[in-house]
OpenMM code with the backbone's topology and positions (N, CA, C; nanometers):
from openmm import Vec3, app, unit

residues = "MET LEU SER SER VAL LEU ASN SER LYS ARG ALA ILE HIS VAL ASN ILE ALA ILE MET ARG ALA PHE VAL LYS LEU ARG GLU LEU LEU LEU THR HIS LYS ASP LEU ALA GLN LYS LEU GLU GLU LEU GLU ARG LYS TYR GLN LEU HIS GLU THR ASP ILE GLN VAL ILE PHE GLU ALA ILE LYS LYS LEU LEU GLU PRO PRO PRO GLU PRO PRO LYS PRO ARG PHE GLY LEU ASN".split()
positions = [
    Vec3(-0.8431, -2.9760, -0.2742),
    Vec3(-0.9581, -2.8970, -0.2376),
    Vec3(-1.0848, -2.9813, -0.2539),
    Vec3(-1.1645, -2.9766, -0.1531),
    Vec3(-1.2845, -3.0585, -0.1499),
    Vec3(-1.3838, -3.0174, -0.2589),
    Vec3(-1.4019, -2.8858, -0.2780),
    Vec3(-1.5018, -2.8411, -0.3739),
    Vec3(-1.4614, -2.8689, -0.5181),
    Vec3(-1.3306, -2.8882, -0.5446),
    Vec3(-1.2901, -2.9207, -0.6815),
    Vec3(-1.3122, -3.0687, -0.7121),
    Vec3(-1.3132, -3.1527, -0.6090),
    Vec3(-1.3363, -3.2955, -0.6297),
    Vec3(-1.4865, -3.3250, -0.6269),
    Vec3(-1.5522, -3.2752, -0.5255),
    Vec3(-1.6967, -3.2934, -0.5145),
    Vec3(-1.7642, -3.1671, -0.5634),
    Vec3(-1.8706, -3.1835, -0.6359),
    Vec3(-1.9353, -3.0674, -0.6950),
    Vec3(-2.0714, -3.0431, -0.6300),
    Vec3(-2.0723, -3.0274, -0.4978),
    Vec3(-2.1981, -3.0025, -0.4292),
    Vec3(-2.1866, -2.8731, -0.3487),
    Vec3(-2.3009, -2.8188, -0.3135),
    Vec3(-2.3014, -2.6950, -0.2347),
    Vec3(-2.2393, -2.7186, -0.0972),
    Vec3(-2.2657, -2.8342, -0.0413),
    Vec3(-2.2116, -2.8644, 0.0911),
    Vec3(-2.0584, -2.8701, 0.0885),
    Vec3(-2.0012, -2.9316, -0.0155),
    Vec3(-1.8559, -2.9379, -0.0270),
    Vec3(-1.7971, -2.7987, -0.0401),
    Vec3(-1.8626, -2.7127, -0.1136),
    Vec3(-1.8153, -2.5752, -0.1297),
    Vec3(-1.8207, -2.5020, 0.0039),
    Vec3(-1.9280, -2.5193, 0.0789),
    Vec3(-1.9404, -2.4543, 0.2101),
    Vec3(-1.8359, -2.5043, 0.3085),
    Vec3(-1.8088, -2.6343, 0.3057),
    Vec3(-1.7058, -2.6902, 0.3936),
    Vec3(-1.5692, -2.6339, 0.3559),
    Vec3(-1.5426, -2.6246, 0.2259),
    Vec3(-1.4159, -2.5705, 0.1795),
    Vec3(-1.3988, -2.4253, 0.2247),
    Vec3(-1.5030, -2.3464, 0.2157),
    Vec3(-1.4980, -2.2065, 0.2599),
    Vec3(-1.4728, -2.2000, 0.4103),
    Vec3(-1.5383, -2.2868, 0.4862),
    Vec3(-1.5180, -2.2890, 0.6315),
    Vec3(-1.3737, -2.3243, 0.6664),
    Vec3(-1.3159, -2.4176, 0.5932),
    Vec3(-1.1759, -2.4554, 0.6173),
    Vec3(-1.0836, -2.3370, 0.5882),
    Vec3(-1.1058, -2.2697, 0.4778),
    Vec3(-1.0225, -2.1538, 0.4425),
    Vec3(-1.0346, -2.0448, 0.5492),
    Vec3(-1.1538, -2.0207, 0.5967),
    Vec3(-1.1723, -1.9189, 0.7012),
    Vec3(-1.1002, -1.9583, 0.8297),
    Vec3(-1.1005, -2.0865, 0.8615),
    Vec3(-1.0302, -2.1326, 0.9813),
    Vec3(-0.8798, -2.1086, 0.9680),
    Vec3(-0.8240, -2.1345, 0.8499),
    Vec3(-0.6817, -2.1110, 0.8296),
    Vec3(-0.6477, -1.9624, 0.8360),
    Vec3(-0.7333, -1.8792, 0.7819),
    Vec3(-0.7102, -1.7344, 0.7892),
    Vec3(-0.7133, -1.6878, 0.9341),
    Vec3(-0.8090, -1.7374, 1.0110),
    Vec3(-0.8201, -1.7012, 1.1528),
    Vec3(-0.6971, -1.7475, 1.2301),
    Vec3(-0.6494, -1.8668, 1.1997),
    Vec3(-0.5305, -1.9206, 1.2653),
    Vec3(-0.4089, -1.8337, 1.2353),
    Vec3(-0.3940, -1.7917, 1.1109),
    Vec3(-0.2825, -1.7041, 1.0736),
    Vec3(-0.2912, -1.5712, 1.1475),
    Vec3(-0.4099, -1.5158, 1.1595),
    Vec3(-0.4282, -1.3897, 1.2319),
    Vec3(-0.3898, -1.4056, 1.3788),
    Vec3(-0.4282, -1.5173, 1.4393),
    Vec3(-0.3940, -1.5418, 1.5793),
    Vec3(-0.2428, -1.5531, 1.5987),
    Vec3(-0.1763, -1.6221, 1.5066),
    Vec3(-0.0314, -1.6363, 1.5177),
    Vec3(0.0379, -1.5014, 1.5050),
    Vec3(-0.0099, -1.4169, 1.4149),
    Vec3(0.0491, -1.2840, 1.4003),
    Vec3(0.0252, -1.1992, 1.5246),
    Vec3(-0.0902, -1.2144, 1.5864),
    Vec3(-0.1204, -1.1397, 1.7078),
    Vec3(-0.0248, -1.1792, 1.8194),
    Vec3(0.0009, -1.3095, 1.8329),
    Vec3(0.0937, -1.3556, 1.9361),
    Vec3(0.2347, -1.3060, 1.9094),
    Vec3(0.2725, -1.3003, 1.7817),
    Vec3(0.4056, -1.2535, 1.7464),
    Vec3(0.4201, -1.1060, 1.7836),
    Vec3(0.3184, -1.0244, 1.7537),
    Vec3(0.3210, -0.8828, 1.7912),
    Vec3(0.3254, -0.8661, 1.9419),
    Vec3(0.2481, -0.9472, 2.0105),
    Vec3(0.2440, -0.9413, 2.1569),
    Vec3(0.3799, -0.9770, 2.2170),
    Vec3(0.4441, -1.0783, 2.1634),
    Vec3(0.5758, -1.1182, 2.2126),
    Vec3(0.6785, -1.0080, 2.1877),
    Vec3(0.6702, -0.9417, 2.0732),
    Vec3(0.7632, -0.8329, 2.0424),
    Vec3(0.7435, -0.7158, 2.1385),
    Vec3(0.6199, -0.6796, 2.1647),
    Vec3(0.5931, -0.5705, 2.2584),
    Vec3(0.6394, -0.6065, 2.3993),
    Vec3(0.6237, -0.7319, 2.4345),
    Vec3(0.6686, -0.7780, 2.5653),
    Vec3(0.8206, -0.7650, 2.5774),
    Vec3(0.8922, -0.8002, 2.4718),
    Vec3(1.0372, -0.7863, 2.4742),
    Vec3(1.0789, -0.6399, 2.4864),
    Vec3(1.0079, -0.5517, 2.4184),
    Vec3(1.0384, -0.4087, 2.4288),
    Vec3(1.0178, -0.3592, 2.5722),
    Vec3(0.9085, -0.4000, 2.6324),
    Vec3(0.8831, -0.3618, 2.7715),
    Vec3(0.9892, -0.4191, 2.8653),
    Vec3(1.0296, -0.5410, 2.8382),
    Vec3(1.1297, -0.6054, 2.9221),
    Vec3(1.2625, -0.5297, 2.9144),
    Vec3(1.3001, -0.4884, 2.7931),
    Vec3(1.4235, -0.4100, 2.7792),
    Vec3(1.4127, -0.2766, 2.8506),
    Vec3(1.2955, -0.2159, 2.8454),
    Vec3(1.2751, -0.0844, 2.9057),
    Vec3(1.2860, -0.0916, 3.0583),
    Vec3(1.2312, -0.1975, 3.1169),
    Vec3(1.2276, -0.2099, 3.2627),
    Vec3(1.3279, -0.3129, 3.3151),
    Vec3(1.4347, -0.3335, 3.2414),
    Vec3(1.5322, -0.4352, 3.2763),
    Vec3(1.6032, -0.4051, 3.4081),
    Vec3(1.6174, -0.2812, 3.4424),
    Vec3(1.6935, -0.2439, 3.5621),
    Vec3(1.6087, -0.2416, 3.6889),
    Vec3(1.4812, -0.2716, 3.6789),
    Vec3(1.3933, -0.2677, 3.7964),
    Vec3(1.4037, -0.3967, 3.8772),
    Vec3(1.3228, -0.4044, 3.9756),
    Vec3(1.3262, -0.5169, 4.0698),
    Vec3(1.3043, -0.6511, 4.0017),
    Vec3(1.3452, -0.7533, 4.0699),
    Vec3(1.3333, -0.8887, 4.0143),
    Vec3(1.1878, -0.9350, 4.0062),
    Vec3(1.0991, -0.8704, 4.0796),
    Vec3(0.9572, -0.9083, 4.0723),
    Vec3(0.9027, -0.8894, 3.9313),
    Vec3(0.9443, -0.7823, 3.8665),
    Vec3(0.8972, -0.7566, 3.7304),
    Vec3(0.9511, -0.8640, 3.6371),
    Vec3(1.0742, -0.9072, 3.6574),
    Vec3(1.1323, -1.0129, 3.5741),
    Vec3(1.0550, -1.1435, 3.5888),
    Vec3(1.0114, -1.1718, 3.7093),
    Vec3(0.9326, -1.2930, 3.7332),
    Vec3(0.8007, -1.2851, 3.6570),
    Vec3(0.7403, -1.1682, 3.6559),
    Vec3(0.6141, -1.1491, 3.5827),
    Vec3(0.6365, -1.1708, 3.4334),
    Vec3(0.7451, -1.1127, 3.3789),
    Vec3(0.7744, -1.1308, 3.2370),
    Vec3(0.7961, -1.2782, 3.2028),
    Vec3(0.8650, -1.3501, 3.2866),
    Vec3(0.8889, -1.4924, 3.2611),
    Vec3(0.7579, -1.5717, 3.2629),
    Vec3(0.6689, -1.5373, 3.3543),
    Vec3(0.5398, -1.6067, 3.3613),
    Vec3(0.4572, -1.5793, 3.2361),
    Vec3(0.4605, -1.4547, 3.1887),
    Vec3(0.3853, -1.4204, 3.0673),
    Vec3(0.4444, -1.4926, 2.9470),
    Vec3(0.5769, -1.5009, 2.9388),
    Vec3(0.6408, -1.5721, 2.8279),
    Vec3(0.6008, -1.7193, 2.8266),
    Vec3(0.5916, -1.7806, 2.9440),
    Vec3(0.5500, -1.9204, 2.9506),
    Vec3(0.4066, -1.9373, 2.9011),
    Vec3(0.3226, -1.8387, 2.9281),
    Vec3(0.1844, -1.8459, 2.8817),
    Vec3(0.1750, -1.8315, 2.7297),
    Vec3(0.2716, -1.7615, 2.6686),
    Vec3(0.2705, -1.7417, 2.5244),
    Vec3(0.3238, -1.8620, 2.4474),
    Vec3(0.3937, -1.9533, 2.5150),
    Vec3(0.4472, -2.0710, 2.4481),
    Vec3(0.3333, -2.1637, 2.4075),
    Vec3(0.3462, -2.2256, 2.2887),
    Vec3(0.2400, -2.3188, 2.2476),
    Vec3(0.2389, -2.4418, 2.3376),
    Vec3(0.1226, -2.5013, 2.3557),
    Vec3(0.1152, -2.6204, 2.4408),
    Vec3(0.1901, -2.7365, 2.3757),
    Vec3(0.2416, -2.8286, 2.4554),
    Vec3(0.3142, -2.9424, 2.3976),
    Vec3(0.2191, -3.0306, 2.3173),
    Vec3(0.2734, -3.0899, 2.2121),
    Vec3(0.1909, -3.1768, 2.1283),
    Vec3(0.1643, -3.3086, 2.2011),
    Vec3(0.0413, -3.3567, 2.1923),
    Vec3(0.0117, -3.4845, 2.2580),
    Vec3(0.0850, -3.5972, 2.1855),
    Vec3(0.1172, -3.7047, 2.2562),
    Vec3(0.1867, -3.8157, 2.1901),
    Vec3(0.1002, -3.8776, 2.0826),
    Vec3(0.1638, -3.9168, 1.9721),
    Vec3(0.0905, -3.9757, 1.8619),
    Vec3(0.0622, -4.1219, 1.8925),
    Vec3(-0.0554, -4.1691, 1.8533),
    Vec3(-0.0874, -4.3100, 1.8772),
    Vec3(0.0033, -4.4006, 1.7934),
    Vec3(0.0380, -4.5144, 1.8506),
    Vec3(0.1253, -4.6089, 1.7809),
    Vec3(0.0407, -4.7037, 1.6981),
    Vec3(0.0913, -4.7339, 1.5785),
    Vec3(0.0201, -4.8255, 1.4889),
    Vec3(0.1061, -4.9480, 1.4625),
    Vec3(0.0424, -5.0548, 1.4320),
    Vec3(0.1145, -5.1771, 1.3943),
    Vec3(0.1493, -5.2627, 1.5127),
    Vec3(0.2270, -5.3664, 1.4856),
    Vec3(0.2675, -5.4599, 1.5890),
    Vec3(0.4012, -5.4176, 1.6471),
    Vec3(0.4221, -5.4468, 1.7748),
    Vec3(0.5485, -5.4134, 1.8405),
    Vec3(0.6315, -5.5352, 1.8643),
] * unit.nanometer
topology = app.Topology()
chain = topology.addChain("A")
for resn in residues:
    res = topology.addResidue(resn, chain)
    for name in ("N", "CA", "C"):
        topology.addAtom(name, app.Element.getBySymbol(name[0]), res)
């Protein structure tokens, strides 16, 4: 923790901002999880309908997937 190592007001404010960012991130992940669960319930409910609805569900599922991680930079000599 930054504020435990550095004893300044700025370090404390930065530490609070970091904690708030993590809390917000956790809330967003839970929201996506709830959304995915509701989507699955709807999909089960309308499973017997036309294939157009299935295409829509698949497109929404792709939008809910996290973006791929960018490649990490290589260090050292090759």
